[in-house]
C-alpha positions in Angstrom: -74.0 -62.4 -46.8 -70.9 -61.2 -48.4 -69.0 -64.3 -49.3 -66.0 -62.7 -51.4 -63.0 -65.1 -50.9 -59.7 -63.7 -49.8 -57.0 -64.6 -52.2 -53.6 -65.8 -50.5 -50.2 -66.8 -52.0 -50.2 -69.6 -49.6 -51.3 -73.3 -49.7 -54.7 -72.2 -48.6 -55.4 -70.6 -52.1 -58.6 -68.8 -52.1 -60.0 -68.8 -48.5 -63.8 -68.6 -47.8 -64.2 -69.4 -44.0 -65.1 -66.0 -42.6 -62.5 -66.7 -39.3 -59.7 -67.6 -41.8 -60.3 -64.6 -44.2 -60.2 -62.3 -40.9 -56.9 -63.9 -40.1 -55.4 -63.3 -43.8 -56.8 -59.7 -43.7 -55.5 -58.7 -40.4 -52.1 -60.1 -41.4 -52.3 -58.1 -44.8 -53.2 -54.9 -42.9 -50.2 -55.1 -40.7 -47.8 -56.1 -43.3 -48.6 -54.4 -46.4 -47.1 -51.0 -47.6 -49.2 -48.2 -48.8 -47.4 -47.7 -51.8 -46.6 -51.4 -52.6 -49.0 -51.4 -55.8 -49.0 -49.3 -59.0 -52.4 -50.7 -60.1 -54.0 -49.8 -56.8 -51.9 -47.0 -55.5 -53.6 -45.3 -52.6 -56.0 -48.2 -52.2 -53.8 -50.4 -50.1 -55.1 -50.3 -46.6 -51.8 -50.3 -44.2 -51.0 -49.9 -40.7 -47.6 -48.7 -41.2 -49.1 -45.9 -43.3 -51.4 -44.7 -40.7 -48.7 -45.0 -38.1 -46.6 -42.9 -40.1 -49.2 -40.1 -40.3 -51.1 -40.5 -37.2 -48.5 -42.2 -34.8 -48.2 -39.3 -32.6 -51.7 -38.6 -32.3 -53.4 -41.6 -30.6 -56.9 -40.4 -30.9 -56.7 -39.4 -34.6 -54.7 -43.0 -35.2 -57.8 -44.7 -33.5 -60.2 -43.0 -35.6 -58.4 -43.6 -39.0 -57.7 -47.4 -38.0 -61.4 -47.8 -37.4 -62.4 -46.1 -40.4 -59.8 -48.1 -42.8 -60.8 -51.3 -41.1 -64.3 -51.0 -41.6 -63.8 -50.2 -45.2 -61.4 -52.8 -45.7 -63.0 -55.7 -43.8 -66.5 -55.0 -45.3 -65.2 -56.0 -48.7 -65.0 -59.6 -47.6 -67.2 -59.9 -44.4 -70.9 -59.5 -44.0 -71.5 -55.5 -43.2 -74.8 -56.6 -41.2 -72.7 -58.4 -38.5 -69.5 -56.8 -38.6 -68.6 -54.4 -35.9 -65.2 -52.3 -35.7 -64.3 -50.2 -33.0 -61.0 -48.5 -32.0 -60.5 -46.2 -28.9 -57.4 -44.7 -27.9 -56.2 -44.5 -24.3 -54.5 -41.4 -22.9 -50.9 -41.1 -23.8 -48.3 -41.8 -21.0 -46.4 -38.3 -21.1 -43.5 -40.0 -18.9 -42.9 -43.0 -21.4 -44.4 -41.6 -24.6 -46.3 -44.8 -25.1 -50.1 -44.6 -26.0 -52.4 -47.6 -26.5 -55.1 -48.3 -29.0 -57.9 -50.8 -28.0 -59.1 -52.4 -31.6 -62.3 -54.4 -31.4 -63.8 -56.4 -34.1 -67.0 -58.6 -34.1 -68.6 -60.8 -36.7 -70.6 -63.7 -37.1 -69.1 -66.9 -38.8 -70.5 -69.1 -41.1 -72.1 -71.2 -38.5 -74.0 -68.3 -36.8 -71.6 -67.8 -34.0 -70.5 -64.5 -32.8 -66.8 -64.1 -32.8 -64.9 -61.3 -31.0 -61.4 -60.2 -31.5 -59.7 -57.4 -29.7 -56.0 -56.2 -30.0 -54.3 -53.9 -27.3 -51.6 -52.1 -29.5 -48.9 -50.2 -27.5 -47.8 -47.2 -29.8 -44.5 -45.3 -29.2 -44.1 -42.8 -31.8 -44.9 -44.4 -35.1 -44.0 -47.7 -34.0 -45.9 -50.6 -32.3 -44.1 -51.9 -29.5 -46.5 -54.6 -28.6 -49.9 -56.3 -29.4 -51.9 -58.4 -27.1 -54.6 -60.5 -28.9 -57.8 -61.8 -27.3 -60.2 -64.0 -29.2 -63.8 -64.6 -27.5 -62.2 -63.4 -24.2 -59.1 -65.6 -24.1 -55.7 -64.7 -24.9 
């Protein structure tokens, strides 16, 4: 099992709990900027970067989010139990809004399977809303 801790700048310090690691990693994914580091330039996983490049093509955006999240999360979570799937719903031509279904499944340190799904509504290059579901509950 991959037990690389996630460093934080919070009072939590280094995080080892799988569920807490995922919380921090997804926060970093949504908040980070692609060019925020000179040392790791081009190696920062960033939702804003993906939206900038693929926000008008929901199918390409879903594919890139899935690939990026798989690579990013597999550094910290067990590759054998990690499932990441992203699918695009067809764009509404009248409103210009499309949606991306993001599904993540992993096994926590107690052997329990945890599922997380996000429904991202995207308009152009911006996320207009996010609906989170963990193990079937909002």
